[in-house]
C-alpha positions as CSV (number, residue, x, y, z in Angstrom):
1,M,85.5,123.1,127.6
2,K,83.9,120.8,124.9
3,T,84.2,122.5,121.2
4,M,82.6,121.8,117.9
5,Q,85.5,118.9,117.3
6,D,84.4,117.1,120.1
7,K,80.7,117.0,119.3
8,V,79.5,113.9,117.3
9,T,76.7,113.9,114.9
10,V,74.6,110.9,114.4
11,V,73.2,110.1,110.9
12,I,70.6,107.7,110.1
13,P,68.7,107.3,107.0
14,T,65.1,106.1,106.9
15,R,61.9,104.8,104.8
16,N,58.7,103.6,105.9
17,R,60.3,101.8,108.8
18,P,58.9,103.8,112.0
19,D,59.4,101.1,114.7
20,L,63.2,100.1,113.8
21,V,64.1,103.7,113.6
22,T,62.6,104.4,116.5
23,R,65.1,101.7,118.4
24,A,67.7,103.3,116.6
25,V,67.2,106.8,117.5
26,H,66.7,105.7,121.4
27,S,69.7,103.8,121.2
28,A,71.8,106.9,119.6
29,L,70.1,109.2,122.5
30,A,71.1,106.9,125.3
31,Q,75.1,107.1,124.4
32,T,77.1,107.8,127.7
33,Y,79.1,110.2,125.2
34,R,76.9,113.9,125.9
35,E,78.3,115.9,122.8
36,I,76.2,114.2,120.9
37,E,73.0,115.1,118.1
38,V,71.0,112.9,115.9
39,I,70.0,113.7,112.7
40,V,67.3,111.4,111.1
41,V,66.8,111.9,106.9
42,V,63.4,110.4,106.2
43,D,64.4,109.6,102.4
44,G,60.7,110.5,100.7
45,P,57.3,110.8,101.7
46,D,56.7,108.7,104.9
47,P,54.1,110.4,107.2
48,A,54.0,107.7,109.6
49,T,58.0,107.8,110.7
50,V,57.9,111.5,110.8
51,A,54.8,111.3,112.9
52,V,56.3,108.5,115.1
53,L,60.1,110.7,115.6
54,G,57.5,114.1,116.2
55,A,56.7,112.5,119.8
56,I,60.5,111.6,120.6
57,A,60.8,115.0,123.0
58,D,64.6,115.6,123.1
59,P,66.1,118.9,121.5
60,R,69.1,116.6,120.3
61,L,67.0,115.1,117.6
62,T,66.4,116.8,114.2
63,V,64.4,115.1,111.4
64,V,64.9,115.9,107.9
65,A,61.7,114.9,106.1
66,L,62.5,114.7,102.0
67,E,59.5,115.2,99.7
68,K,61.2,113.0,97.6
69,N,63.5,109.7,97.7
70,I,67.0,110.4,96.8
71,G,68.5,107.0,98.1
72,A,70.6,106.2,101.2
73,A,74.3,107.5,100.2
74,N,72.6,111.1,99.3
75,A,70.8,111.1,103.0
76,R,73.9,110.5,104.5
77,N,75.7,112.9,102.6
78,L,72.9,115.6,102.9
79,G,72.8,114.4,107.2
80,V,76.5,115.1,107.1
81,Q,75.9,118.4,105.5
82,R,73.7,119.6,107.8
83,A,75.8,118.1,110.7
84,A,76.8,120.6,114.0
85,G,79.2,118.2,115.1
86,G,83.4,118.0,114.0
87,W,82.7,113.9,114.2
88,I,80.1,111.7,111.6
89,A,78.8,108.5,113.6
90,F,76.7,106.5,110.8
91,L,74.0,104.5,112.0
92,D,71.4,102.1,109.9
93,D,67.7,102.6,111.0
94,D,67.4,98.6,111.3
95,D,70.3,98.5,113.8
96,H,71.2,99.7,117.3
97,W,74.1,100.5,119.5
98,M,75.2,99.7,123.0
99,D,75.4,102.8,124.9
100,G,79.1,102.9,125.5
101,K,79.7,102.8,121.5
102,I,80.8,106.5,120.7
103,A,82.6,106.9,123.9
104,V,84.7,104.0,123.3
105,Q,85.6,105.2,119.9
106,M,86.2,108.4,120.5
107,A,88.7,107.7,123.3
108,A,90.4,105.5,121.6
109,R,91.0,107.5,118.2
110,P,94.9,107.3,117.4
111,A,97.2,110.1,117.7
112,G,98.9,111.3,114.9
113,V,96.2,110.1,112.3
114,R,94.6,112.6,110.3
115,Y,91.9,110.5,109.4
116,P,90.5,108.2,111.5
117,V,87.9,106.0,110.5
118,M,86.6,104.0,113.6
119,S,84.9,100.9,113.7
120,C,84.2,98.3,116.4
121,R,83.1,94.7,116.8
122,C,79.5,94.1,116.7
123,E,76.9,91.4,117.3
124,V,75.9,89.9,113.6
125,V,72.6,88.5,113.9
126,T,71.8,86.3,110.9
127,A,69.1,83.4,110.1
128,R,71.8,80.9,111.4
129,G,72.3,82.6,114.7
130,T,74.3,85.7,116.3
131,F,77.8,86.2,115.8
132,V,80.6,88.8,117.1
133,W,82.4,90.3,114.3
134,P,85.0,90.7,112.8
135,R,87.5,88.2,114.3
136,R,90.4,90.3,113.3
137,L,90.7,93.9,114.0
138,A,91.6,96.7,111.8
139,T,94.6,98.8,112.6
140,P,96.2,101.9,111.4
141,K,99.4,99.5,110.0
142,D,96.7,98.0,107.5
143,A,96.2,99.0,103.9
144,I,92.3,99.5,104.2
145,G,91.5,97.5,101.1
146,D,93.6,94.6,102.2
147,Y,92.1,94.4,105.5
148,L,88.8,94.0,104.2
149,F,89.4,91.5,101.6
150,V,92.5,89.6,102.2
151,R,91.3,87.0,104.4
152,K,93.8,84.7,106.7
153,G,90.9,82.3,107.0
154,L,88.5,80.4,105.2
155,F,85.4,81.9,106.5
156,K,83.4,85.3,106.4
157,G,83.3,87.5,109.4
158,E,87.1,87.5,110.0
159,T,87.0,91.3,108.8
160,F,84.1,93.3,109.4
161,A,83.5,97.2,109.3
162,P,79.7,98.0,108.0
163,T,78.6,101.2,107.9
164,T,76.5,101.3,111.2
165,T,79.7,100.8,113.3
166,L,81.7,103.6,111.7
167,L,82.8,107.4,113.0
168,A,85.0,109.4,110.9
169,P,85.6,113.0,111.0
170,R,83.3,115.3,109.2
171,D,86.2,116.8,107.5
172,L,86.8,113.6,105.6
173,L,83.2,112.8,104.8
174,L,83.1,116.2,103.0
175,K,86.0,115.6,101.2
176,H,85.3,112.0,100.4
177,P,81.5,111.9,100.4
178,I,79.6,108.6,100.3
179,P,79.4,107.1,96.6
180,V,75.9,106.1,95.0
181,S,77.0,102.6,94.1
182,L,75.4,99.2,94.4
183,F,78.0,98.7,97.3
184,D,78.6,102.4,98.7
185,D,79.8,101.4,102.3
186,W,82.8,98.9,101.0
187,E,83.4,101.4,97.9
188,W,83.6,104.4,100.4
189,L,86.2,102.5,102.5
190,I,88.4,101.6,99.6
191,G,88.3,105.3,98.4
192,C,89.4,106.0,102.0
193,G,92.3,103.9,101.6
194,R,93.7,106.0,99.0
195,I,93.5,109.2,100.9
196,K,96.8,110.1,102.8
197,G,96.5,110.2,106.7
198,C,93.3,107.9,106.4
199,A,93.0,104.7,108.5
200,L,90.5,102.1,109.6
201,V,90.9,101.2,113.2
202,T,88.4,98.5,115.0
203,V,87.9,99.1,118.6
204,P,87.3,95.4,120.5
205,E,84.9,95.7,122.1
206,A,81.1,94.6,120.7
207,L,79.3,98.1,120.6
208,A,76.7,97.5,117.8
209,V,74.2,95.0,117.0
210,H,74.0,94.3,113.3
211,Y,71.1,92.7,111.5
212,T,72.1,91.1,108.0
213,E,68.6,89.9,107.0
214,N,66.3,93.0,106.4
215,N,66.4,93.6,102.6
216,R,70.1,95.0,102.5
217,V,71.5,94.8,99.0
218,T,75.4,93.1,99.6
219,L,77.5,90.8,97.5
220,S,75.6,88.2,99.6
221,T,71.7,89.4,98.2
222,C,72.9,90.9,94.8
223,H,71.7,87.9,92.6
224,N,72.9,89.5,89.7
225,I,76.4,88.0,89.5
226,E,77.1,90.4,86.6
227,D,76.4,93.6,88.7
228,A,78.8,92.2,91.5
229,L,81.5,91.2,88.6
230,G,81.2,94.8,87.3
231,W,81.8,96.8,90.6
232,A,84.4,94.5,91.4
233,Q,86.2,95.1,88.5
234,S,85.5,98.9,88.4
235,M,87.7,98.5,91.9
236,Q,90.8,97.1,90.2
237,P,92.2,100.4,89.9
238,R,91.9,101.2,93.6
239,L,92.8,98.1,95.3
240,S,96.4,96.0,95.5
241,P,96.7,93.1,93.3
242,R,96.1,90.6,96.2
243,A,93.3,92.7,97.5
244,Y,91.3,92.6,94.2
245,A,91.9,89.0,93.7
246,S,90.6,88.3,96.8
247,L,87.6,90.5,96.2
248,L,86.8,88.2,93.7
249,L,87.8,84.8,95.2
250,Q,86.7,85.1,98.4
251,A,84.2,87.9,98.6
252,T,82.3,87.5,95.0
253,G,83.2,83.8,94.2
254,G,81.8,82.8,97.5
255,E,78.0,84.0,96.8
256,P,75.2,81.7,95.7
257,A,74.9,84.1,92.5
258,A,78.1,82.7,91.5
259,R,77.6,78.9,91.5
260,T,77.4,78.1,88.2
261,G,80.5,76.7,86.3
262,T,80.8,79.4,83.5
263,V,80.6,82.1,86.3
264,R,83.3,80.5,88.5
265,W,85.8,80.4,85.5
266,K,85.0,83.9,84.9
267,I,86.1,84.8,88.1
268,L,89.1,82.8,88.5
269,G,90.5,83.9,85.1
270,E,90.1,87.4,86.1
271,A,91.5,87.2,89.6
272,L,95.0,85.1,87.8
273,R,94.9,87.9,84.9
274,R,94.6,91.1,87.1
275,G,95.2,90.2,90.7
276,S,97.7,88.3,92.7
277,P,95.7,85.6,94.4
278,T,97.1,84.3,97.7
279,P,97.3,80.8,98.7
280,M,94.3,81.3,101.3
281,A,92.2,83.0,98.5
282,L,92.7,80.1,96.1
283,A,91.7,77.9,99.1
284,T,88.7,79.5,99.6
285,F,87.3,80.0,96.1
286,T,88.1,75.9,95.9
287,M,86.3,75.2,98.8
288,H,83.4,77.7,97.6
289,S,83.7,75.5,94.3
290,L,83.5,72.2,95.5
291,F,81.9,72.1,98.8
292,P,77.7,72.8,99.0
293,V,76.7,75.5,101.3
294,A,75.3,73.4,103.9
295,L,78.5,71.0,104.2
296,R,80.4,74.4,104.7
297,R,78.3,75.7,107.2
298,R,78.9,72.8,109.2
299,L,82.2,72.8,108.9
300,R,82.3,76.5,110.0
301,Q,80.3,75.8,113.1
302,A,82.5,73.1,114.0
303,L,86.0,74.6,113.6
304,F,84.6,77.8,115.6
305,S,82.7,75.4,118.4
306,A,86.1,73.5,119.1
307,H,87.9,77.0,119.1
308,S,85.4,78.2,121.5
309,A,85.6,75.0,123.8
310,A,89.6,75.1,123.9
């Protein structure tokens, strides 16, 4: 007999994107896992989206229309509070899922882990093409912060766990809500890494489609490098020394906003002073410093094309 602990609540925050959120909702309702409900939090006045969602005749769908904007993090937390399921799956309104996503993740939950945060590989759609990330899976043996930031290769995509892939116990999200932060997805996962009995686990199947060009604020699109560095520095007490150095050198240091010499010396100095850089982190930072972005992209394409051919 199915119980509340078997039920999954899908939480989708949205605003002013009726066509995209409709696609997301249909992909959630089409899941082969049947013990499911979908809560869409319409974050502020948006009659067009409310009308479009109101036309979906499925009793598993609940639309929460807010009178004022509260932000994506608070909208997700509100969805968690309203949830009837013992498990929460997040889906961004401009992404969508393959129909087996929830079933595969629920079946793959590791025994003996109190708070498993389940992720999956996904098709990542960028302006340069579509990639399957992450190349390396997270396991219960990995410290979450180290998994996220300590790369063993030169190029991004090796590790990856965007919000739209995540499935987690509701109890965990009530204990540790999504923070209001410039980089709330990473900050939430970093916080999970400090909770006893919590682990990030990636299933190997590509079960979601994630779009990177739809106005998301990430380290890649945050053009104010001081904001990005300030956030990274605030994470230092929560990360291992090598994870902190890798966050600075491989993530923050690889973005266009960090291309000036003054900023690069600041990043390197902070990593050496308060972190413990790995050789790969230093090599990645050096590559970012010396090679133009176009050359790095051609090199990455050549390397992975050769690997695929082999």
